[in-house]
N, C-alpha and C positions, 0 to 999 in steps of 0.2 A: 037224451044223453049227449047228442052232438052239441046242443046249445050250452049245456052245463060244462062240457069239456072245453069249449071255446072260452067260456067265462073264466075258468080256472087258468087257462093259458094266458089270457089277457091280464089277469091279476099279477102274475109273476114276471111279466115283461116290464123292465124298468122304464119309467117314463123319461122322456127327454127333459133336461133341465129347462126352466124358464129363462127368459132373457135376463131378468134381474139376477137369477142365480148364476148365470154365466158371467155377467158383469162383476158380480161379487167375487167369483173365482179368479177373474183377471187381476184383481187387486192383491192377490196372495194374502188373504186374511190371517193365515197361520203365522206368516212371517211378520206381519204388521203388529200382531199381538206382542211379540218380543220387542219389536222396535219401540212401541209405546211404553212398555215397562222400562226400557233403557233410557228413553227420553225423559220420562217422569223422574227417574232416579237422578239423572243429571240436573234437572230443574230443581228438585227438592234439595239436593246437596249443594247446588250452586247458589241457592238463595241465601244472601248474607244474614237475613234476620231469622226470627222464629215464627211460630204459628200466629202470633199476634200481628195482624196486618198482612198475613200471607196473601200474595196476589193470585187468588184462585182464578180470576178472570184471565190473567195473562197465561196461567198454566193451561187453561182450556184452549186458548188461542194457539199456544205453542204445540200442544198435542194434536189439535185438529189440523193445523197447517202441516205438521210433520206427517200426519196420517195421509193427507191428500197427496203430498209429494211421494211418499212411500208407495201408495196405491198406484199412482201414475207410473212410477218406476217399475212396479210389478207388471202392469199391463204392457208397457213398452218392451220389457224383457221378453214377455211371451210373444209379442208381435215379432221381435227380432229373431227369436229362436223357434218359431212355429214349424219351420221345415224340419228341424232336428227333433223337436218334441214329437212329431208324428212318427218317428222311428223308435221311440221308447215306450215300453208298455205302461210305465207309471204316468206318462204325460200325454199319451196319444188321445186321451179323451178330453183334454183341455178344450175350451171353446174354439180356439182358432184352428189347431190342427184337425179337430173333428169336423170342421166346416160349419159350426153353428154361428160363429161370428166371423165376418170377413176381416182379413188382415188390416185393410185400410180403416175400418171402423174401430178395431182395437188400437190402432196407432193414434187416431184422433182422440179416442177416449183417454188414453194414457197421457197425451199431450195436454188435454184440457185439465185433467186432475193435477198433473205436476205443475203446470203453469199457474193454475188457480191456487195451489198450495204455496208456491213460492211468493206470489203476490200477496196472499193472505198473511203469511209470516212477516213480509216486509211492512204491510200496513198496520198490523195489530201487535206485532212483537218488536222486532228490530231487524236492521239490515244484516247483522252478523248471522243470526239464526237462519235467515233466508238464504244467505250466501253459502253457508255450510250445507244446507239441504240441497241446493243446486249442485254444488261440487260433488256431493255424494251421488246424486243421480248421474251426473256426467261420467264420473270415474267408474261407476258400476256398469253403466250401459256401454261405454266406449273404450274402456280399458279391460275390466274383468271379463265381461261377456265374450268379446272376441278371443281373448287369451285362452278361454276354456277349450278351444279347438286347436291351440298351438303349443301349449306347454303345461306340465303339471304345476308349474309355479303360479298358475292362475289363482290357486288358493291363497297364496301370499298377497297377490295383487288385490284380490277381492276382500281380504281382511281389512284393508285400509278404509274403504268406504263403508264396510259392514260395521265398523266400530264407531261410526260418526254419531249415532243417535244420542249418546250421553253428552257429547259436546254441543249438539244442537239445543238440548234441554238446558245445559249449563249456560250457554250464550243467551238463551231466552231469559233466564233468571238473573244473571249477573251482568250481562252486556259485554262480557269478555271471557276469553278462555286462556288467559295468560298464566293463571295459577297452576302449580304442579298438581293439585288435587284433581283438577279436571282431566289432566292427561293420565293420571294413574287410573282413573275410571275408564278412560279410553283404552288404555293398555290391557285392562282386565277383559274387556269385551273383545279386543283384538286377538288376544291369546285363546280365549274360549272358543273362537270359531274353528280352530284347527282340529281339536278332537271331535267337535260336533260335526263338522263337515266331512272329515275323513271317515267317520262312522257311516254317514250317508253314502259317501263315494264307494265304500266297500260293499255295502248292502246292494247297491244298484250298479255295480261295476260293469256287468254285462250290458245293461241298458245304456250306460254312458258310452261304452265302447261301440255299441251299435250305432249310436248317433254321431260318433266321431269326436267325443269329448275326451280330452287328455287330462282328466282330473286326477288320475292315478298313473304312475309309470307303467310301462309295458309289463314289467315284472313286479307284480303287486307284493312280492315278498322282499323287495329291495329295501335297503337301509333308508332310502329317501322317505318312503312311506312310513316306516317305523319311527323315524325321528320327527316327522311331522306330527306324530301323535304324542310321543313321549316328551320331547323338549318343551313344547308349549304348555303341556300339563304341569310339568315341574315348575316352570316359570310362573304359571298361573297360581300355583299354590303360594309362592312367595309374594306375588303381587296382591293376592287377596288379603294377606296379612298386612301388607303395606297400605292397602286401601282402608282397612280398619284403623290402622295407626293414624293415617292422615285425617280420618274422621273422628279421631280421639275416642274410639270405642272402648268399652269396658271389657272385663274378663269374659262375660257371657258371649259378646260378639266374637272375641278371639276363639273361644272354645268351639262355638258352632261353625265358624269359618274353617277351623282345622278339620272338623268332622266332614264338612261338605267337600273341601278341597282334597282331603285324603280319599274320600269315596270316589271322586272323579278320577284321581290319579290311579287308584286301584283298577278301575274299569278300563282306563286308558292303557295301563301296563298289561292287563289281561288280554286286551284285543291285540296289542302290538306283539304279544307273544304267540297267541293262538290263531289269530286272523281267521275267524269263522263268522258266519252270518249271525250266530247267536251272540257272540261277544261284541259284534258291531252294534246289534240292536240294544244290548245292555248299555254300551257306552253312549249311544244316542239318548236313551232314556235318562241316564245319569246326567248328561249335559243339560238336558231340558229341565231337570229338577234343580240342578245347581244354580243356574243363572238367576232366575227370579228370587230364589231363596237368599242368595248372596246379596242381591240388590236390596232385598227386604231387610236383611241384617244391617246394611249400611244406613238405610233410611231410619230404622228404629234406633240406631246407635248415635244418630246425629245429636251433638250437644252445642 
C-alpha cells in the first residue's frame, strides 16, 4: 500500500518544465501569434499586386524575422521584469523568477534572438522593415516597460510600439509606409490595445499592485480608467469602417465589421459600467475574437 500511495502522489505532482519549454515561454508565444497575424495583414494589404507573382518567399522572411525580434523582445522583457514578476501570482512561475533560467542567460537569449531577427530582416527583406522592428523593441523595452512602474499613462506609451507589426509587414511588402492605408491599419491596432489591455489590468489589478505596476489609477473607478476603455472602443468602431473603405471592401465586409465592432463596443461599455472580473474577462475574450477576424475581413476584401 505504501508503494502504491507513493506512486499516486508522484503522478499528480506537476513535473518541472524542460529547458526547451522554458525557452519557449520566454518568447511569449501567445503574444507572438497576434503579432504574426498583424504583420501578415500588413504585408498582404501592402503588396501592390495580386496573387499572381505574390512574393511568398519575402512574406516568409518578413514573418520569420519579425518573429525573432518579437521573441527576443519578450525574453528581454521577462529578464528586465523578473524581480517584479516574482511578486505576481500569474507570473511567479515564469522561468526567470522561478529560478529555472538564470537572468543573464535570459538576457543573452533575448539579445541573440532580437539581433538575429533584425539582421535577418535587413538581409532578406529591406532596411525599413528591420529599422521598424528595432524601434519597436527599443520603445517597448526602454519606454513602455519602465513607465509601467511610474504612471498609468504607460498604456498609451505601450500602444505605439504595440501597433507596429502591421507597419513592419507593410514595409516588407511595399518598401514604404508613406501611404495613408498603412497608417489606418496601424491606428486600428493602436486603439484595439486599450480595451484589450484594460481588461487584463482589471482582472489582475491586485497582482499588478503587488508588483508596483501603475497600470491602473489608484482609484479603479476613476474616469481615467473608464475613458481608456470607452473612447478607444468608439474610435476603433469608426476606424474599422475606414479600414474597410480604404481597402475598397464590399457590403459584406462593412456588415461583418459593424457586427464585430459593435460587439466589442458593447462589452467595453458593459465593463466600463459594471467593472467586475466577469465583465473584464468577457471584454478580453471579445477583443481576442475581434482582432484576427477584422484582419481576416480586410484580407478577404482586398481588391
